[in-house]
C-alpha positions as a LaTeX table, in Angstrom:
\begin{tabular}{lrrr}
\hline
Residue & $x$ (\AA) & $y$ (\AA) & $z$ (\AA) \\
\hline
Met1 & $-7.60$ & $-11.52$ & 7.15 \\
Gln2 & $-4.87$ & $-9.24$ & 8.47 \\
Gln3 & $-4.73$ & $-5.46$ & 8.66 \\
Gln4 & $-2.39$ & $-2.79$ & 9.97 \\
Thr5 & $-2.06$ & 0.98 & 9.68 \\
Phe6 & 1.04 & 2.56 & 8.17 \\
Thr7 & 2.18 & 6.15 & 7.63 \\
Ile8 & 3.39 & 7.46 & 4.26 \\
Lys9 & 6.95 & 8.69 & 4.80 \\
Asn10 & 7.89 & 9.83 & 1.29 \\
Ser11 & 8.05 & 13.64 & 1.16 \\
Thr12 & 6.32 & 13.71 & $-2.24$ \\
Gly13 & 3.67 & 11.15 & $-1.33$ \\
Val14 & 2.73 & 8.21 & $-3.52$ \\
His15 & 3.35 & 9.18 & $-7.13$ \\
Ala16 & 4.24 & 6.84 & $-10.03$ \\
Arg17 & 7.54 & 5.49 & $-8.67$ \\
Pro18 & 6.35 & 4.59 & $-5.15$ \\
Ala19 & 3.05 & 3.29 & $-6.56$ \\
Gly20 & 5.02 & 1.03 & $-8.89$ \\
Ala21 & 7.07 & $-0.27$ & $-5.96$ \\
Ile22 & 3.89 & $-0.98$ & $-3.95$ \\
Leu23 & 2.29 & $-2.75$ & $-6.91$ \\
Lys24 & 5.43 & $-4.82$ & $-7.58$ \\
Lys25 & 5.67 & $-5.93$ & $-3.94$ \\
Ala26 & 1.94 & $-6.68$ & $-3.61$ \\
Ser27 & 1.96 & $-8.69$ & $-6.84$ \\
Gln28 & 4.53 & $-11.08$ & $-5.38$ \\
Phe29 & 1.81 & $-12.54$ & $-3.15$ \\
Ala30 & $-1.18$ & $-14.68$ & $-4.13$ \\
Cys31 & $-3.41$ & $-13.13$ & $-1.46$ \\
Lys32 & $-5.70$ & $-10.15$ & $-1.85$ \\
Val33 & $-3.89$ & $-6.92$ & $-0.89$ \\
Glu34 & $-5.84$ & $-3.68$ & $-0.47$ \\
Ile35 & $-5.00$ & $-0.19$ & 0.77 \\
Glu36 & $-7.60$ & 1.94 & 2.52 \\
Lys37 & $-7.44$ & 5.68 & 3.24 \\
Ala38 & $-8.89$ & 7.16 & 6.42 \\
Asp39 & $-11.95$ & 8.32 & 4.44 \\
Gly40 & $-12.83$ & 4.70 & 3.64 \\
Thr41 & $-11.63$ & 4.68 & 0.02 \\
Arg42 & $-10.20$ & 1.21 & $-0.63$ \\
Val43 & $-8.27$ & 0.02 & $-3.69$ \\
Ser44 & $-6.28$ & $-3.02$ & $-4.72$ \\
Ala45 & $-2.55$ & $-2.61$ & $-4.13$ \\
Lys46 & $-2.08$ & $-4.57$ & $-7.35$ \\
Gly47 & $-3.50$ & $-1.81$ & $-9.57$ \\
Met48 & $-1.52$ & 1.30 & $-10.56$ \\
Val49 & $-4.52$ & 3.50 & $-11.38$ \\
Gly50 & $-6.22$ & 2.81 & $-8.06$ \\
Leu51 & $-3.05$ & 3.53 & $-6.09$ \\
Leu52 & $-2.55$ & 6.86 & $-7.87$ \\
Lys53 & $-6.21$ & 7.84 & $-7.43$ \\
Leu54 & $-5.80$ & 7.64 & $-3.65$ \\
Gly55 & $-3.66$ & 10.78 & $-3.85$ \\
Leu56 & $-1.59$ & 9.80 & $-0.82$ \\
Lys57 & 0.61 & 12.49 & 0.67 \\
Gln58 & 3.38 & 12.48 & 3.26 \\
Asn59 & 2.11 & 11.63 & 6.77 \\
Asp60 & $-1.20$ & 10.21 & 5.47 \\
Gln61 & $-2.17$ & 7.07 & 7.34 \\
Val62 & $-3.41$ & 4.09 & 5.38 \\
Thr63 & $-4.54$ & 0.63 & 6.37 \\
Val64 & $-3.20$ & $-2.36$ & 4.49 \\
Ile65 & $-5.66$ & $-5.26$ & 4.41 \\
Thr66 & $-4.56$ & $-8.71$ & 3.26 \\
Asp67 & $-6.57$ & $-11.90$ & 2.90 \\
Gly68 & $-5.46$ & $-15.33$ & 1.71 \\
Asp69 & $-2.26$ & $-17.34$ & 1.35 \\
Gly70 & 0.76 & $-15.38$ & 2.61 \\
Glu71 & $-1.34$ & $-12.60$ & 4.11 \\
Val72 & 0.97 & $-11.96$ & 7.08 \\
Glu73 & 4.08 & $-11.73$ & 4.90 \\
Ala74 & 2.28 & $-9.56$ & 2.34 \\
Leu75 & 1.10 & $-7.17$ & 5.05 \\
Gln76 & 4.61 & $-6.59$ & 6.35 \\
Ala77 & 6.21 & $-6.38$ & 2.91 \\
Val78 & 3.74 & $-3.82$ & 1.55 \\
Gly79 & 3.87 & $-1.86$ & 4.81 \\
Glu80 & 7.64 & $-1.59$ & 4.54 \\
Val81 & 7.33 & $-0.14$ & 1.04 \\
Leu82 & 4.69 & 2.37 & 2.21 \\
Glu83 & 7.02 & 3.59 & 4.96 \\
Thr84 & 10.07 & 3.85 & 2.68 \\
Val85 & 11.46 & 7.26 & 1.79 \\
Phe86 & 12.17 & 7.32 & $-1.96$ \\
Glu87 & 14.90 & 9.64 & $-3.17$ \\
\hline
\end{tabular}
């Protein structure tokens, strides 16, 4: 199991477009990929509804937790998407 904290950089937070990008990236890996808010709410990064329900805003910190084959690569890949500024 791997985990690391990332900061949401997008000025409008995680709405449909960034959530779709997170889901697409997470789905490229066989391992379990979850995102956890500071309040302990944890969802699968491979589910659109869960990602949107987190209500992530700019500067929110989230922890990405991966477990299984390719967990290190998945952690970095999903983290990069979380810290991307979408235009």
